[in-house]
C-alpha positions as CSV (number, residue, x, y, z in Angstrom):
1,X,84.6,94.8,83.3
2,X,84.8,92.1,80.6
3,X,88.1,91.9,78.8
4,X,88.7,89.8,75.7
5,X,92.4,88.8,75.6
6,X,92.4,86.9,72.3
7,X,95.8,88.1,71.1
8,X,97.5,88.7,74.5
9,X,100.0,86.1,75.6
10,X,100.6,87.6,79.0
11,X,97.5,89.0,80.6
12,X,99.1,89.9,83.9
13,X,100.5,93.3,82.9
14,X,97.2,94.2,81.2
15,X,95.3,93.4,84.4
16,X,97.8,95.2,86.5
17,X,97.4,98.4,84.5
18,X,93.6,98.2,84.5
19,X,93.6,97.6,88.2
20,X,95.6,100.8,88.7
21,X,92.9,102.7,86.7
22,X,89.7,101.2,88.1
23,X,88.5,99.1,91.1
24,X,85.9,97.4,88.9
25,X,85.9,93.6,88.9
26,X,87.7,92.2,85.8
27,X,86.5,89.0,84.1
28,X,88.9,87.8,81.4
29,X,88.0,85.9,78.1
30,X,91.2,84.1,77.4
31,X,92.3,82.0,74.4
32,X,91.8,78.2,74.9
33,X,95.5,77.4,74.9
34,X,96.7,80.1,77.4
35,X,99.1,78.4,79.9
36,X,98.4,77.9,83.6
37,X,101.1,80.3,84.7
38,X,99.7,83.2,82.6
39,X,96.2,82.6,84.0
40,X,97.7,82.4,87.6
41,X,99.5,85.7,87.1
42,X,96.4,87.4,85.7
43,X,94.5,86.4,88.9
44,X,97.3,87.6,91.1
45,X,97.3,90.9,89.3
46,X,93.7,91.4,90.2
47,X,91.4,89.6,87.8
48,X,88.3,88.4,89.5
49,X,87.7,85.4,87.2
50,X,88.4,84.1,83.7
51,X,86.8,81.9,81.1
52,X,88.4,80.1,78.2
53,X,87.1,80.5,74.7
54,X,85.0,79.1,73.2
55,X,82.4,79.7,75.9
56,X,78.6,79.6,76.0
57,X,76.9,82.8,76.7
58,X,74.9,81.3,79.6
59,X,78.2,80.2,81.3
60,X,79.8,83.6,80.7
61,X,76.7,85.4,82.1
62,X,76.7,83.2,85.2
63,X,80.4,83.9,85.8
64,X,79.9,87.6,85.5
65,X,76.9,87.5,87.8
66,X,78.8,85.4,90.4
67,X,81.7,87.9,90.2
68,X,79.4,90.8,90.8
69,X,77.8,89.1,93.8
70,X,81.2,88.5,95.3
71,X,82.4,92.0,94.6
72,X,79.2,93.7,95.8
73,X,79.1,91.8,99.1
74,X,82.7,92.8,100.0
75,X,82.7,95.1,103.0
76,X,82.5,98.7,102.0
77,X,85.5,99.6,104.2
78,X,87.8,97.4,102.1
79,X,90.1,99.2,99.7
80,X,91.8,97.1,96.9
81,X,94.7,98.2,94.9
82,X,96.5,95.8,92.5
83,X,96.9,92.6,94.7
84,X,96.7,94.6,97.9
85,X,93.5,94.6,100.1
86,X,93.2,96.9,103.1
87,X,90.3,96.4,105.6
88,X,89.9,99.7,107.4
89,X,87.6,98.5,110.2
90,X,89.5,95.3,110.9
91,X,92.9,97.0,110.3
92,X,93.9,94.0,108.3
93,X,96.2,94.0,105.2
94,X,96.6,91.2,102.6
95,X,98.8,91.1,99.6
96,X,98.2,88.3,97.1
97,X,96.0,86.6,99.7
98,X,98.8,86.6,102.3
99,X,98.1,88.5,105.6
100,X,100.7,91.1,106.4
101,X,101.2,92.4,110.0
102,X,101.7,96.1,110.2
103,X,102.4,98.5,113.1
104,X,99.8,101.1,113.8
105,X,101.9,103.8,112.0
106,X,102.6,101.6,109.0
107,X,98.9,100.9,108.7
108,X,98.1,104.6,108.9
109,X,100.7,105.3,106.2
110,X,99.4,102.5,103.9
111,X,95.8,103.7,104.3
112,X,96.9,107.2,103.4
113,X,98.4,105.9,100.2
114,X,95.6,103.5,99.2
115,X,92.9,106.1,99.7
116,X,94.6,108.3,97.0
117,X,96.7,106.0,94.7
118,X,99.0,107.9,92.4
119,X,99.0,111.0,94.6
120,X,102.5,112.2,95.6
121,X,102.8,113.0,99.3
122,X,105.7,115.1,100.7
123,X,107.5,113.9,103.8
124,X,105.9,116.9,105.7
125,X,102.4,116.0,104.5
126,X,102.8,112.4,105.6
127,X,104.3,113.6,109.0
128,X,101.3,115.9,109.5
129,X,98.7,113.2,108.5
130,X,100.2,110.4,110.5
131,X,101.7,112.0,113.6
132,X,99.8,115.3,113.6
133,X,101.0,118.8,112.7
134,X,101.9,119.7,116.3
135,X,103.8,116.5,117.0
136,X,107.6,116.8,117.0
137,X,109.0,113.6,115.5
138,X,112.5,112.6,114.6
139,X,114.1,113.8,111.3
140,X,113.9,110.4,109.6
141,X,110.7,109.0,111.1
142,X,108.7,109.1,107.8
143,X,111.6,107.5,105.9
144,X,112.0,104.8,108.5
145,X,108.3,103.9,108.5
146,X,108.0,104.0,104.7
147,X,111.1,101.7,104.5
148,X,109.6,99.3,107.1
149,X,106.3,99.3,105.2
150,X,108.0,98.6,101.9
151,X,110.0,95.7,103.5
152,X,106.7,94.1,104.5
153,X,104.7,94.8,101.3
154,X,107.2,94.6,98.5
155,X,109.1,91.4,99.1
156,X,110.3,89.8,95.9
157,X,108.8,88.6,93.5
158,X,106.1,91.1,94.1
159,X,106.2,94.3,92.2
160,X,106.9,97.5,94.2
161,X,103.9,99.5,95.1
162,X,105.4,102.4,97.1
163,X,107.7,104.6,95.1
164,X,110.1,107.3,96.0
165,X,109.5,110.5,93.9
166,X,113.0,111.9,94.0
167,X,113.1,115.4,95.6
168,X,109.4,115.3,96.6
169,X,108.2,112.3,98.6
170,X,106.3,109.1,98.1
171,X,103.4,107.6,96.0
172,X,101.5,104.4,95.6
173,X,101.8,103.3,92.0
């Protein structure tokens, strides 16, 4: 996805919203004078690359081609959401390029969320999916594990990914 940000002073929020809607790689065309912090935040939010205007078509084409090669060679078992990357086969999680160690249950919870972002899961659904329908777990097991997962994923200054939907359950947003 090629995005021209001629009149956008802060591309980070735009990229974050696009990343929530699509896993497609994002290459930004940015104004020549956009400051380094804004470019950095756009990359952290999930942009694959950027190019400052004015730019020659040949360079832009090469950047897009390189981005597609990097994206298409990524293991198929990797799920990306915002600045979060989850490798299913390696059971590895990174957020903003930083590795995050998770317990087995926390990893299972996270993969449930990233496979269906935006979907709201009740506590009972999460319990059945993670521990099994016939397993008798403690009253607050889901809440404890979600809380532990949040503590590891959502440390400031990162934006929160796992949200409580009051009276219902949890969702990745």
